[in-house]
C-alpha positions as CSV (number, residue, x, y, z in Angstrom):
1,M,84.5,108.9,70.0
2,W,85.3,106.8,66.9
3,T,87.7,109.6,65.7
4,I,89.5,109.5,69.0
5,F,89.8,105.7,68.9
6,K,91.2,105.9,65.4
7,S,93.7,108.6,66.4
8,L,94.9,106.5,69.4
9,L,95.2,103.5,67.1
10,A,97.3,105.4,64.6
11,Y,99.6,106.7,67.4
12,R,99.8,103.4,69.3
13,G,103.6,103.3,68.6
14,F,104.0,106.7,70.2
15,I,102.0,105.6,73.2
16,Y,103.9,102.4,73.6
17,G,107.3,104.1,73.2
18,S,106.4,106.8,75.7
19,V,105.3,104.2,78.3
20,K,108.5,102.2,77.7
21,R,110.8,105.2,77.9
22,E,109.2,106.3,81.2
23,F,109.5,102.8,82.7
24,Q,113.2,102.5,81.7
25,S,114.1,106.1,82.8
26,K,113.0,105.3,86.4
27,Y,115.8,102.8,86.8
28,R,118.5,104.3,84.5
29,N,122.0,104.4,85.9
30,S,121.0,102.0,88.8
31,L,123.0,98.9,89.4
32,L,119.9,96.6,89.8
33,G,117.9,98.2,87.0
34,A,114.5,96.8,86.4
35,A,114.9,94.5,89.5
36,W,113.7,97.5,91.6
37,T,110.3,97.0,90.0
38,V,110.0,93.8,92.1
39,I,112.1,94.8,95.1
40,N,110.2,98.0,96.0
41,P,106.6,96.5,96.0
42,L,107.9,93.3,97.6
43,A,109.4,95.3,100.4
44,M,106.1,97.2,100.9
45,I,104.1,94.0,101.0
46,V,106.5,92.4,103.5
47,V,106.2,95.5,105.7
48,Y,102.4,95.4,105.6
49,T,102.1,91.6,106.1
50,V,104.8,91.1,108.7
51,I,104.5,94.3,110.7
52,F,100.8,94.5,110.9
53,S,100.0,90.8,111.2
54,Q,102.8,89.7,113.5
55,I,103.9,92.7,115.5
56,M,100.8,94.8,115.8
57,R,98.5,91.7,115.8
58,S,95.7,93.8,114.4
59,K,92.4,92.0,113.9
60,L,89.3,92.9,112.0
61,P,86.0,92.6,113.8
62,G,84.4,89.3,112.9
63,V,87.3,88.2,110.7
64,D,89.8,85.6,111.8
65,G,93.2,84.9,110.3
66,T,96.8,85.8,110.9
67,F,97.0,88.0,107.8
68,A,93.4,89.3,107.8
69,Y,94.2,92.9,108.6
70,S,97.3,92.9,106.4
71,I,95.3,91.8,103.4
72,Y,92.6,94.4,104.3
73,L,95.3,97.1,104.4
74,C,97.0,96.0,101.2
75,A,93.6,95.8,99.4
76,G,92.9,99.4,100.2
77,V,96.4,100.9,100.0
78,L,97.4,99.3,96.7
79,T,94.2,100.2,94.9
80,W,94.3,103.7,96.4
81,G,97.8,104.0,95.1
82,L,96.5,103.3,91.6
83,F,93.8,105.9,91.9
84,L,96.3,108.5,93.3
85,E,98.9,107.9,90.6
86,I,96.4,108.3,87.8
87,V,94.8,111.4,89.2
88,S,98.0,113.1,90.3
89,R,99.8,112.4,87.0
90,A,96.8,113.3,84.8
91,Q,96.3,116.6,86.5
92,N,99.8,117.6,85.7
93,T,100.4,115.9,82.4
94,F,99.6,118.9,80.2
95,L,101.9,121.1,82.2
96,E,104.7,118.5,82.3
97,H,104.6,118.0,78.6
98,A,104.2,121.7,77.6
99,N,107.2,121.6,75.3
100,L,106.0,118.5,73.6
101,L,102.6,120.0,73.1
102,K,104.1,123.1,71.5
103,K,106.6,121.4,69.2
104,L,104.9,118.2,68.0
105,S,101.7,117.5,66.3
106,F,99.9,114.5,67.8
107,P,96.5,113.7,69.4
108,R,96.7,115.4,72.8
109,I,94.5,112.7,74.3
110,C,97.5,110.4,74.0
111,L,98.9,112.0,77.2
112,P,96.2,110.8,79.6
113,I,96.3,107.4,77.9
114,I,100.0,107.2,78.6
115,V,99.3,108.2,82.2
116,V,96.8,105.3,82.6
117,A,99.1,102.8,80.9
118,N,102.1,103.7,83.1
119,A,100.0,103.5,86.2
120,M,98.6,100.1,85.2
121,V,102.1,98.7,84.5
122,N,103.2,99.7,88.0
123,F,100.0,98.4,89.6
124,T,100.1,95.1,87.7
125,I,103.6,94.4,89.1
126,V,102.8,95.2,92.7
127,F,99.4,93.6,92.7
128,G,100.8,90.5,90.9
129,L,103.2,90.1,93.7
130,F,100.5,90.6,96.3
131,S,98.4,87.9,94.5
132,I,101.3,85.5,94.7
133,F,101.5,86.2,98.4
134,L,97.7,85.4,98.7
135,L,98.3,82.1,96.9
136,I,101.3,81.1,99.0
137,S,99.6,82.0,102.3
138,G,96.4,80.2,101.5
139,N,94.3,83.4,101.4
140,F,93.5,83.5,97.7
141,P,89.8,84.5,97.3
142,G,89.1,81.9,94.5
143,L,86.6,82.8,91.8
144,A,85.7,86.1,93.6
145,Y,89.2,87.3,92.4
146,L,87.6,87.7,88.9
147,A,85.4,90.5,90.3
148,L,88.5,92.6,90.8
149,F,88.7,93.4,87.1
150,P,85.4,95.3,86.6
151,V,85.9,97.0,90.0
152,I,89.4,98.1,88.9
153,G,87.9,99.3,85.6
154,I,85.5,101.5,87.5
155,L,88.3,102.9,89.6
156,V,90.4,103.7,86.6
157,M,87.5,105.4,84.8
158,F,86.8,107.5,87.9
159,A,90.5,108.4,88.3
160,I,91.1,109.4,84.6
161,G,87.9,111.3,84.3
162,L,88.7,113.3,87.4
163,G,92.4,113.6,86.4
164,I,91.6,115.0,82.9
165,S,89.1,117.5,84.3
166,L,91.6,118.7,86.8
167,G,94.4,118.7,84.3
168,V,92.5,121.0,81.9
169,L,91.6,123.4,84.8
170,N,95.1,123.2,86.1
171,V,96.5,124.7,82.9
172,F,94.4,127.9,83.4
173,F,94.3,128.0,87.2
174,R,97.5,126.6,88.7
175,D,95.9,126.7,92.2
176,V,93.8,123.7,91.2
177,G,96.7,121.3,91.5
178,Q,97.8,122.8,94.9
179,F,94.3,122.7,96.3
180,F,93.7,119.1,95.2
181,G,97.0,118.0,96.9
182,I,95.4,119.1,100.2
183,V,92.0,117.5,99.4
184,I,93.6,114.1,98.5
185,Q,95.2,113.9,102.0
186,F,91.9,114.4,103.7
187,W,90.2,112.1,101.2
188,F,92.5,109.2,102.1
189,W,91.7,109.4,105.8
190,L,88.0,109.9,105.2
191,T,88.0,106.6,103.2
192,P,87.9,103.2,105.0
193,I,91.4,102.0,104.0
194,V,93.4,101.7,107.2
195,Y,90.3,101.2,109.4
196,P,87.1,99.1,108.9
197,L,83.9,100.9,108.3
198,S,82.2,98.9,111.1
199,I,84.1,100.7,113.8
200,L,82.7,104.1,112.8
201,P,79.6,105.6,114.6
202,E,76.3,105.1,112.7
203,K,76.2,108.8,111.7
204,A,79.8,108.7,110.2
205,R,78.9,105.5,108.3
206,S,75.9,107.2,106.7
207,L,78.1,110.1,105.7
208,M,80.5,107.7,104.1
209,S,77.9,107.0,101.5
210,Y,78.8,110.4,100.0
211,N,82.4,109.3,99.4
212,P,82.3,107.6,96.0
213,I,85.7,105.9,96.6
214,A,84.4,104.2,99.8
215,S,82.2,101.8,98.0
216,L,85.1,100.8,95.7
217,M,87.4,100.2,98.6
218,T,84.8,98.1,100.4
219,A,84.4,96.0,97.2
220,F,88.2,95.4,97.0
221,Q,88.3,94.5,100.7
222,D,85.3,92.2,100.5
223,I,86.8,90.3,97.6
224,L,90.3,89.9,99.0
225,V,89.6,89.6,102.7
226,S,86.3,87.7,102.8
227,S,86.3,86.1,99.3
228,L,82.9,87.7,98.6
229,W,81.6,89.0,95.4
230,P,80.9,92.8,95.6
231,T,77.3,94.1,95.8
232,W,77.1,95.4,92.3
233,Q,74.1,97.7,93.2
234,S,76.3,99.5,95.7
235,L,78.8,100.3,92.9
236,L,76.1,101.8,90.6
237,P,76.5,105.4,92.0
238,V,80.3,105.5,91.6
239,T,80.0,104.0,88.1
240,I,77.6,106.8,87.1
241,I,80.0,109.4,88.6
242,A,82.9,107.8,86.8
243,V,81.2,107.9,83.4
244,T,80.0,111.5,84.1
245,L,83.6,112.6,85.0
246,C,84.9,111.0,81.8
247,G,82.3,112.8,79.8
248,L,83.1,116.1,81.6
249,G,86.8,115.6,81.1
250,M,86.5,115.0,77.4
251,H,84.2,118.0,77.0
252,L,86.6,120.3,78.8
253,F,89.5,118.8,76.8
254,R,87.9,119.2,73.4
255,K,86.7,122.7,74.2
256,H,90.0,124.0,75.5
257,V,92.7,121.9,73.8
258,G,93.6,124.8,71.5
259,E,93.6,127.4,74.2
260,M,95.8,125.1,76.4
261,V,98.7,125.2,74.0
262,D,98.6,129.0,73.9
263,E,98.3,129.2,77.7
264,L,101.3,126.8,78.1
């Protein structure tokens, strides 16, 4: 682990440059340039808050407030977007950078780190705008907002652990990426993101405990909708799974990193 950390530290310029280039390339040759980093998430937040709070008039059981459902939806959709971006990019990163892996000598672990860094830059922008909306609308959760940081940390660990594991397997078995694309669609709808857990039948709620992401989504929603600190004990299983996935991903990566270059 210390060797990996030293390698990443030595190549921090390469990581920073890669993140910067990818960010800039997204808006190259566009008239508004980097302004789109604000316009796109702002438009999404406006749609969620205006459409769902004013037109649909959706309400959460037991929760009052004009923007209650909108905040509930944003809490789930924005954090799910972070999870999805990390996993999706990580599972394809070795394939996308095949030429780079063959031509240059650098710590291959830099690639997943670049994926996480890019995803966090995008998430920070959109979630920062959402936080400003919470302040302006009088729905800021107060000190409970601080609980978001460890919960996001668990989500990122879970996502990158899963992403690296799938990424290594995807090099040797290309069906892995295709199959996971189908799984992720079902996973979204089997997670309480657009609907509250309380509306499900008792049997479905008990089955939801087997979905590791469900407890994380519930934590985000409790913090942002109800200004409640998460029940840390409920996050213990997903934390253990996240650490296990990170360990598994690193094991697969170390064992097959040489074979991956040949396979690519």
